[in-house]
C-alpha positions in Angstrom: -10.7 61.0 33.2 -7.2 61.1 31.6 -4.8 63.8 32.5 -2.8 64.8 29.5 0.8 65.8 30.1 2.9 66.8 27.1 6.6 67.5 26.8 7.5 71.1 26.8 6.4 72.8 23.6 8.6 75.7 22.5 5.6 77.3 20.8 3.9 77.9 24.2 5.7 81.2 25.0 4.7 82.7 21.6 1.1 81.5 22.0 1.1 83.1 25.5 2.5 86.4 24.1 -0.3 86.5 21.5 -2.9 85.8 24.1 -1.4 88.5 26.4 -1.5 91.0 23.6 -5.2 90.2 23.1 -5.9 90.5 26.8 -4.3 93.9 26.9 -6.2 95.0 23.9 -9.5 93.8 25.4 -8.9 95.1 28.9 -6.9 98.3 28.2 -5.9 100.2 31.3 -7.9 97.9 33.6 -4.8 95.8 33.9 -1.3 97.1 34.6 0.9 94.0 33.9 0.4 90.5 32.6 2.6 87.5 32.3 2.7 83.9 31.2 2.7 81.7 34.4 2.1 78.0 35.1 4.0 74.9 33.8 3.9 76.0 30.2 6.0 79.0 31.1 8.9 76.9 32.4 11.3 75.7 29.6 11.8 72.0 29.8 8.8 71.3 32.1 6.2 68.9 30.8 2.7 70.3 31.3 -1.0 70.0 30.6 -1.5 71.9 27.3 -3.2 74.8 29.0 -1.5 78.2 28.9 -2.0 80.1 32.1 -1.8 83.8 32.0 -1.9 86.2 35.0 -2.7 89.9 35.0 -2.8 92.5 37.8 -5.7 94.9 38.1 -6.1 97.8 40.4 -9.9 97.1 40.3 -11.4 93.7 39.7 -14.8 95.4 39.3 -13.3 97.4 36.3 -12.3 94.1 34.7 -15.8 92.7 35.3 -17.2 95.7 33.5 -15.2 94.7 30.4 -16.1 91.0 30.4 -17.9 91.5 27.0 -14.5 92.2 25.4 -13.1 89.0 27.0 -16.1 87.1 25.8 -15.4 88.2 22.3 -12.0 86.5 22.6 -13.7 83.3 23.7 -13.2 83.6 27.4 -15.9 82.6 29.9 -15.9 83.7 33.5 -15.5 80.9 36.0 -16.4 81.4 39.7 -13.4 79.7 41.2 -14.2 80.8 44.7 -10.8 82.4 45.2 -10.5 85.8 46.9 -9.1 88.7 45.0 -9.0 86.8 41.8 -11.1 86.4 38.7 -10.7 83.4 36.4 -11.6 83.3 32.7 -11.2 80.2 30.5 -11.2 79.5 26.8 -10.0 76.4 25.1 -6.3 76.0 25.8 -6.0 79.1 28.0 -6.7 80.3 31.6 -6.6 84.0 32.4 -6.2 84.8 36.0 -6.8 88.4 37.0 -5.5 89.3 40.5 -5.5 92.4 42.5 -2.4 94.6 41.8 -1.5 94.8 45.5 -0.9 91.0 45.5 1.1 90.8 42.3 4.6 90.6 43.8 3.8 87.8 46.2 1.6 85.6 43.9 2.6 82.0 44.3 2.2 81.2 40.6 4.8 83.8 39.7 7.2 82.8 42.4 6.9 79.1 41.6 7.5 79.8 37.8 10.6 81.8 38.6 12.0 79.2 41.0 11.4 76.3 38.6 13.1 78.3 35.8 16.3 78.5 37.8 16.2 75.3 39.9 16.7 72.2 37.8 16.5 69.8 40.7 13.0 71.0 41.8 11.9 71.3 38.2 12.9 67.7 37.5 11.2 66.4 40.7 8.0 68.3 39.8 8.1 66.9 36.2 8.5 63.3 37.4 5.7 63.7 39.9 3.4 65.2 37.3 4.0 62.3 34.9 3.5 59.8 37.6 0.2 61.3 38.7 -1.0 61.7 35.2 -0.6 58.0 34.7 -2.1 56.9 38.1 -4.5 59.6 39.4 -8.2 58.6 38.8 -9.3 62.2 38.2 -8.2 65.9 38.1 -8.8 66.4 41.8 -6.6 63.5 42.7 -3.9 64.7 40.3 -4.0 68.2 42.0 -4.0 66.8 45.5 -1.1 64.5 44.6 1.0 67.5 43.7 0.2 69.6 46.7 2.9 68.4 49.2 5.8 68.8 46.7 4.5 72.2 45.5 4.2 73.3 49.1 7.8 72.3 49.9 9.1 74.0 46.7 7.1 77.1 47.5 8.3 77.3 51.1 11.9 77.3 49.8 11.2 79.8 47.0 9.3 82.2 49.3 12.1 81.9 52.0 14.7 82.8 49.4 12.8 86.0 48.7 12.4 86.8 52.4 8.7 86.0 52.3 6.8 83.9 54.9 5.4 80.5 54.0 1.7 80.5 53.0 -0.7 77.7 52.0 -0.2 77.1 48.2 -4.0 76.8 47.7 -6.0 79.9 48.1 -9.0 79.6 50.4 -12.3 80.8 49.1 
């Protein structure tokens, strides 16, 4: 399996904004806020060409009740075995719906914000992603290879916000 890493594409934010508009139209008041997260949301950061979106919902059950609207947009539900999160995928996009009470402390948002303002960490992460894309035998090895650096970056980013360190990978 080849891991495709592309240079930052300045069209990613506009594509994310369009997908966010579609998600709000489909889900209405079942979500309260949504943002572009993940590597494609960090200017200058190379990434897999998958746009990650995250939305907060007061009730995940209410979102599940509107899955037909997401399906009409091409999203399929994926049981990712992550607590307090729903995951939907369509080609080129992942839509993560999380509980509203966890929004402010979500690692994906904290990492994005940190990498947008910390060039040294962004560049180290970019170099590691490129190295792993060239050498990792599969997606799992690619992800595992990033874990130690992401944990270090997250520990610093969370500490800067006065938050305790947490494991970067959610347990199911």
